[in-house]
DSSP file (Angstrom, degrees, kcal/mol; ACC not computed):
  #  RESIDUE AA STRUCTURE BP1 BP2  ACC     N-H-->O    O-->H-N    N-H-->O    O-->H-N    TCO  KAPPA ALPHA  PHI   PSI    X-CA   Y-CA   Z-CA
    1    1 A M              0   0    0      0, 0.0     2,-0.2     0, 0.0     0, 0.0   0.000 360.0 360.0 360.0 128.4    1.6  -21.7   11.5
    2    2 A E        -     0   0    0      1,-0.1     2,-0.2     2,-0.0     0, 0.0  -0.498 360.0-121.5 -77.5 135.4   -0.4  -19.0    9.6
    3    3 A K        -     0   0    0     -2,-0.2     2,-0.8     1,-0.1    -1,-0.1  -0.536  19.4-130.0 -75.5 137.0   -2.3  -20.2    6.4
    4    4 A N        +     0   0    0     -2,-0.2    -1,-0.1     1,-0.1    -2,-0.0  -0.795  28.6 175.3 -91.3 112.6   -1.3  -18.5    3.2
    5    5 A N        +     0   0    0     -2,-0.8    -1,-0.1     2,-0.0     2,-0.1   0.234  29.4 138.1 -98.3  12.0   -4.5  -17.3    1.5
    6    6 A R        -     0   0    0      1,-0.1     3,-0.1     2,-0.0    -2,-0.1  -0.358  32.8-174.8 -67.4 139.0   -2.7  -15.5   -1.4
    7    7 A K        +     0   0    0      1,-0.1     2,-0.4    -2,-0.1    -1,-0.1   0.546  68.4  53.1-103.0 -13.3   -4.1  -15.9   -4.8
    8    8 A H  S    S-     0   0    0     27,-0.0     2,-0.2     0, 0.0    -1,-0.1  -0.943  88.9-104.2-126.1 148.0   -1.4  -13.9   -6.7
    9    9 A V        -     0   0    0     -2,-0.4    27,-0.4     1,-0.1     2,-0.4  -0.439  33.6-134.1 -66.7 134.1    2.3  -14.2   -6.7
   10   10 A R        -     0   0    0     -2,-0.2     2,-0.5    25,-0.1    25,-0.2  -0.727  15.4-158.7 -88.2 137.7    4.1  -11.5   -4.7
   11   11 A T  E     -A   34   0A   0     23,-3.0    23,-2.3    -2,-0.4     2,-0.3  -0.978  21.9-120.4-118.2 127.9    7.1   -9.8   -6.3
   12   12 A K  E     +A   33   0A   0     -2,-0.5     2,-0.3    21,-0.2    21,-0.3  -0.491  46.1 158.3 -66.7 126.2    9.7   -8.0   -4.1
   13   13 A L        -     0   0    0     19,-1.7     2,-0.8    -2,-0.3    -2,-0.1  -0.897  30.5-157.0-155.5 123.2    9.8   -4.3   -5.1
   14   14 A R        +     0   0    0     -2,-0.3     2,-0.4    16,-0.1    18,-0.1  -0.892  33.4 154.3-100.3 107.4   11.1   -1.4   -3.1
   15   15 A A        -     0   0    0     -2,-0.8    16,-2.2    16,-0.1     2,-0.3  -0.989  44.6-116.1-135.2 143.6    9.4    1.7   -4.5
   16   16 A A  E     -B   30   0A   0     -2,-0.4    44,-2.8    44,-0.3     2,-0.3  -0.611  38.5-179.3 -76.2 137.2    8.6    5.1   -3.0
   17   17 A V  E     -BC  29  59A   0     12,-2.7    12,-2.9    -2,-0.3     2,-0.6  -0.978  28.3-132.8-134.3 150.9    4.8    5.8   -2.8
   18   18 A K  E     -BC  28  58A   0     40,-2.9    40,-1.9    -2,-0.3     2,-0.5  -0.933  24.6-163.4-100.4 119.3    2.8    8.7   -1.5
   19   19 A L  E     -BC  27  57A   0      8,-3.0     8,-2.0    -2,-0.6     2,-0.6  -0.922   1.8-162.8-104.7 123.0   -0.1    7.4    0.6
   20   20 A T  E     -BC  26  56A   0     36,-3.1    36,-2.4    -2,-0.5     6,-0.2  -0.927   6.1-168.0-110.2 121.9   -3.0    9.8    1.3
   21   21 A Q  E >>  -B   25   0A   0      4,-3.1     3,-3.1    -2,-0.6     4,-2.3  -0.926  31.5-118.0-107.8 113.8   -5.3    9.1    4.1
   22   22 A P  T 34 S+     0   0    0      0, 0.0    32,-0.0     0, 0.0    -2,-0.0  -0.195  98.0   9.4 -50.7 130.5   -8.4   11.4    3.8
   23   23 A G  T 34 S+     0   0    0      1,-0.1    -3,-0.0     0, 0.0     0, 0.0   0.359 128.2  61.3  82.8  -2.9   -8.7   13.7    6.8
   24   24 A V  T <4 S-     0   0    0     -3,-3.1     2,-0.3     1,-0.2    -1,-0.1   0.711  97.1-118.2-120.5 -48.0   -5.2   12.7    8.0
   25   25 A G  E  <  -B   21   0A   0     -4,-2.3    -4,-3.1     2,-0.0     2,-0.3  -0.867  32.0 -49.0 139.8-173.1   -2.6   13.7    5.4
   26   26 A D  E     -B   20   0A   0     -2,-0.3     2,-0.4    -6,-0.2    -6,-0.2  -0.756  41.8-172.8-102.9 144.7    0.0   12.5    3.0
   27   27 A F  E     -B   19   0A   0     -8,-2.0    -8,-3.0    -2,-0.3     2,-0.6  -0.994  20.5-137.8-136.8 142.9    2.9   10.1    3.9
   28   28 A T  E     +B   18   0A   0     -2,-0.4   -10,-0.2   -10,-0.2     2,-0.2  -0.910  40.4 159.0 -99.3 121.3    5.9    9.0    1.8
   29   29 A L  E     -B   17   0A   0    -12,-2.9   -12,-2.7    -2,-0.6     2,-0.4  -0.710  33.1-120.3-130.6 179.9    6.4    5.3    2.4
   30   30 A H  E     -BD  16  42A   0     12,-0.8    12,-2.5   -14,-0.2   -14,-0.2  -0.971  19.0-126.5-129.6 146.4    8.1    2.4    0.6
   31   31 A T  E     - D   0  41A   0    -16,-2.2    10,-0.3    -2,-0.4   -16,-0.1  -0.481  11.5-168.0 -81.6 153.8    6.7   -0.8   -0.7
   32   32 A R  E    S-     0   0A   0      8,-2.9   -19,-1.7     1,-0.5     2,-0.3   0.701  74.0 -13.5-103.6 -40.8    8.1   -4.3    0.2
   33   33 A D  E     -AD  12  40A   0      7,-0.9     7,-2.2   -21,-0.3    -1,-0.5  -0.984  57.5-152.0-158.0 163.7    6.3   -6.2   -2.5
   34   34 A I  E     +AD  11  39A   0    -23,-2.3   -23,-3.0    -2,-0.3     2,-0.3  -0.906  11.2 176.1-136.1 161.9    3.5   -6.0   -5.0
   35   35 A S        -     0   0    0      3,-2.5     3,-0.3    -2,-0.3   -25,-0.1  -0.901  50.9 -88.2-149.6 179.3    1.0   -8.4   -6.6
   36   36 A D  S    S+     0   0    0    -27,-0.4     3,-0.1    -2,-0.3   -26,-0.1   0.729 127.3  41.2 -65.4 -18.2   -1.9   -8.2   -9.1
   37   37 A S  S    S-     0   0    0      1,-0.2    49,-2.6    48,-0.1     2,-0.3   0.591 125.2 -47.8-107.8 -10.0   -4.2   -7.7   -6.1
   38   38 A G  E     - E   0  85A   0     -3,-0.3    -3,-2.5    47,-0.3     2,-0.3  -0.966  48.8-103.8 175.6-158.0   -2.3   -5.4   -3.8
   39   39 A A  E     -DE  34  84A   0     45,-2.3    45,-3.5    -2,-0.3     2,-0.4  -0.971  16.3-128.5-154.9 162.6    1.0   -4.3   -2.1
   40   40 A Y  E     -DE  33  83A   0     -7,-2.2    -8,-2.9    -2,-0.3    -7,-0.9  -0.979  26.3-165.8-116.0 132.0    2.6   -4.3    1.3
   41   41 A V  E     -DE  31  82A   0     41,-2.6    41,-2.1    -2,-0.4     2,-0.3  -0.961  18.3-128.2-122.2 138.2    4.1   -1.0    2.5
   42   42 A F  E     +DE  30  81A   0    -12,-2.5   -12,-0.8    -2,-0.4     2,-0.3  -0.610  43.7 153.8 -74.2 135.5    6.5   -0.3    5.4
   43   43 A C        -     0   0    0     37,-2.3   -14,-0.1    -2,-0.3     5,-0.0  -0.991  42.0-109.8-161.2 158.7    5.3    2.3    7.8
   44   44 A E    >   -     0   0    0     -2,-0.3     3,-1.5     1,-0.1     4,-0.3  -0.437  44.1-102.3 -82.0 163.7    5.4    3.6   11.3
   45   45 A P  G >  S+     0   0    0      0, 0.0     3,-1.3     0, 0.0    -1,-0.1   0.841 118.9  59.3 -56.2 -35.7    2.5    3.4   13.6
   46   46 A G  G 3  S+     0   0    0      1,-0.3    -3,-0.0     3,-0.0     0, 0.0   0.714 106.7  47.4 -70.3 -18.3    1.5    7.1   13.1
   47   47 A S  G <  S+     0   0    0     -3,-1.5     2,-0.3     2,-0.1    -1,-0.3   0.345  87.8 109.8-102.2   8.6    1.1    6.6    9.4
   48   48 A R    <   -     0   0    0     -3,-1.3    29,-0.1    -4,-0.3     3,-0.0  -0.673  56.8-147.4 -87.0 139.8   -1.0    3.5    9.5
   49   49 A A        -     0   0    0     -2,-0.3     3,-0.1     1,-0.1    -2,-0.1  -0.735  31.6 -94.5 -97.4 151.2   -4.6    3.6    8.6
   50   50 A P    >   -     0   0    0      0, 0.0     3,-2.1     0, 0.0    24,-0.3  -0.283  50.5 -87.1 -65.7 152.9   -7.1    1.3   10.3
   51   51 A V  T 3  S+     0   0    0      1,-0.3    24,-0.2    24,-0.1     3,-0.1  -0.342 117.8  28.2 -56.5 134.0   -8.0   -2.1    8.7
   52   52 A G  T 3  S+     0   0    0     22,-3.0    -1,-0.3     1,-0.3     2,-0.1   0.091  89.4 125.5  95.4 -19.1  -10.9   -1.5    6.2
   53   53 A N    <   -     0   0    0     -3,-2.1    21,-2.6    20,-0.1     2,-0.5  -0.443  56.9-133.2 -70.6 144.9  -10.0    2.2    5.5
   54   54 A V  E     + F   0  73A   0     19,-0.2     2,-0.3    -2,-0.1    19,-0.2  -0.865  29.2 179.3-102.3 129.9   -9.6    3.1    1.8
   55   55 A V  E     - F   0  72A   0     17,-3.1    17,-2.5    -2,-0.5     2,-0.4  -0.787  26.6-116.7-122.5 166.4   -6.5    5.2    1.0
   56   56 A E  E     -CF  20  71A   0    -36,-2.4   -36,-3.1    -2,-0.3     2,-0.4  -0.892  28.5-168.5-107.2 140.4   -4.9    6.7   -2.2
   57   57 A V  E     +CF  19  70A   0     13,-2.9    13,-3.0    -2,-0.4     2,-0.4  -0.990   9.0 180.0-132.9 135.5   -1.6    5.5   -3.3
   58   58 A Q  E     -C   18   0A   0    -40,-1.9   -40,-2.9    -2,-0.4    11,-0.1  -0.982  27.7-127.4-137.4 124.6    0.7    7.0   -6.0
   59   59 A V  E     -C   17   0A   0      9,-0.5     8,-0.7    -2,-0.4     2,-0.3  -0.439  32.0-145.1 -64.2 141.5    4.1    5.6   -7.0
   60   60 A Q        +     0   0    0    -44,-2.8   -44,-0.3     1,-0.2    -1,-0.0  -0.775  64.7  25.2-110.9 155.4    6.8    8.4   -6.9
   61   61 A G  S    S+     0   0    0     -2,-0.3    -1,-0.2     1,-0.2     5,-0.1   0.635  71.5 150.6  75.7  17.8    9.8    9.1   -9.0
   62   62 A L    >   -     0   0    0     -3,-0.2     3,-0.6     3,-0.2    -1,-0.2  -0.573  48.3-114.0 -78.4 145.1    8.8    7.4  -12.2
   63   63 A P  T 3  S+     0   0    0      0, 0.0    -1,-0.1     0, 0.0     0, 0.0  -0.471  94.4  38.6 -73.6 154.1   10.2    8.8  -15.5
   64   64 A G  T 3  S-     0   0    0     -2,-0.1     2,-0.2     3,-0.0    -2,-0.0   0.626 119.0 -57.6  86.0  16.4    7.8   10.4  -17.8
   65   65 A G  S <  S-     0   0    0     -3,-0.6    -3,-0.2     2,-0.0     2,-0.2  -0.564  86.4 -21.0 110.8-174.5    5.4   12.1  -15.4
   66   66 A D        -     0   0    0     -2,-0.2    -6,-0.1     1,-0.1     3,-0.1  -0.455  57.0-127.1 -77.8 141.5    3.1   11.2  -12.6
   67   67 A A        -     0   0    0     -8,-0.7    -1,-0.1    -2,-0.2    -6,-0.0  -0.434  41.0 -88.8 -74.2 157.1    1.9    7.8  -12.0
   68   68 A P        -     0   0    0      0, 0.0     2,-0.5     0, 0.0    -9,-0.5  -0.327  36.9-118.2 -64.3 151.6   -1.9    7.3  -11.6
   69   69 A V        -     0   0    0    -11,-0.1     2,-0.3    -3,-0.1   -11,-0.2  -0.813  35.1-166.1 -87.4 126.5   -3.4    7.6   -8.2
   70   70 A V  E     -F   57   0A   0    -13,-3.0   -13,-2.9    -2,-0.5     2,-0.4  -0.890  17.6-126.6-117.8 150.2   -5.0    4.2   -7.2
   71   71 A R  E     +F   56   0A   0     16,-0.4    16,-2.5    -2,-0.3     2,-0.3  -0.800  32.0 179.2 -93.6 135.8   -7.4    3.5   -4.4
   72   72 A M  E     -FG  55  86A   0    -17,-2.5   -17,-3.1    -2,-0.4     2,-0.4  -0.976  20.7-135.5-138.4 147.7   -6.5    0.7   -2.0
   73   73 A R  E     -FG  54  85A   0     12,-2.9    12,-2.6    -2,-0.3     2,-0.5  -0.876  23.7-119.2-108.1 139.4   -8.0   -0.8    1.1
   74   74 A V  E     + G   0  84A   0    -21,-2.6   -22,-3.0    -2,-0.4    10,-0.2  -0.633  36.9 169.2 -73.1 121.4   -6.1   -1.7    4.3
   75   75 A V  E     +     0   0A   0      8,-2.9     2,-0.3    -2,-0.5     9,-0.2   0.636  60.3   4.0-110.5 -23.9   -6.5   -5.4    4.8
   76   76 A R  E     - G   0  83A   0      7,-1.2     7,-2.4   -26,-0.1    -1,-0.4  -0.989  54.6-154.2-159.1 156.5   -3.9   -6.1    7.6
   77   77 A L  E     + G   0  82A   0     -2,-0.3     2,-0.2     5,-0.2     5,-0.2  -0.957  18.4 166.5-128.6 148.7   -1.5   -4.5    9.9
   78   78 A D        -     0   0    0      3,-2.3     3,-0.3    -2,-0.3    -2,-0.0  -0.813  54.4 -72.8-145.9-169.9    1.6   -5.9   11.5
   79   79 A D  S    S+     0   0    0     -2,-0.2     3,-0.1     1,-0.2    -2,-0.0   0.766 127.0  32.6 -62.5 -24.5    4.7   -4.6   13.4
   80   80 A T  S    S-     0   0    0      1,-0.1   -37,-2.3   -36,-0.1     2,-0.3   0.561 124.0 -51.2-111.7 -10.9    6.4   -3.1   10.3
   81   81 A G  E     -E   42   0A   0    -39,-0.3    -3,-2.3    -3,-0.3     2,-0.3  -0.931  61.0 -66.5 172.5-147.2    3.5   -1.9    8.0
   82   82 A M  E     -EG  41  77A   0    -41,-2.1   -41,-2.6    -2,-0.3     2,-0.4  -0.994  25.2-127.6-146.8 146.3    0.3   -2.7    6.3
   83   83 A G  E     -EG  40  76A   0     -7,-2.4    -8,-2.9    -2,-0.3    -7,-1.2  -0.791  29.5-164.9 -92.0 131.5   -1.1   -4.9    3.6
   84   84 A L  E     -EG  39  74A   0    -45,-3.5   -45,-2.3    -2,-0.4     2,-0.4  -0.940   8.6-160.3-121.5 141.3   -3.2   -3.1    0.9
   85   85 A E  E     -EG  38  73A   0    -12,-2.6   -12,-2.9    -2,-0.4   -47,-0.3  -0.928  30.0-106.9-118.2 142.2   -5.6   -4.4   -1.7
   86   86 A F  E     - G   0  72A   0    -49,-2.6     2,-0.4    -2,-0.4   -14,-0.3  -0.429  30.0-145.8 -68.0 142.8   -6.6   -2.6   -4.8
   87   87 A V        -     0   0    0    -16,-2.5   -16,-0.4    -2,-0.1     2,-0.2  -0.918  17.7-118.5-111.0 133.9  -10.2   -1.3   -4.8
   88   88 A D              0   0    0     -2,-0.4   -16,-0.0     1,-0.1     0, 0.0  -0.485 360.0 360.0 -70.2 135.8  -12.2   -1.2   -8.0
   89   89 A S              0   0    0     -2,-0.2    -1,-0.1   -18,-0.0    -2,-0.0   0.491 360.0 360.0 -73.9 360.0  -13.2    2.4   -8.8
């Protein structure tokens, strides 16, 4: 059984996000859940960044204009997507 090391409560949330991998391109993905420290996004193998890479993420489709672009680090990969943590600017 895998140990749960989470420090923040995860909240289920399906939201469209644009994930930008520098040098690779933009991908439209969907979140599974979010927390104060990060998010999990569903993605196919071709849109996954390696663990440790920093990507830019922007929530799509919010009323009132564009959401801010945030920097996130890939912390884990699995069969359905990747776990991301917020990176301090």
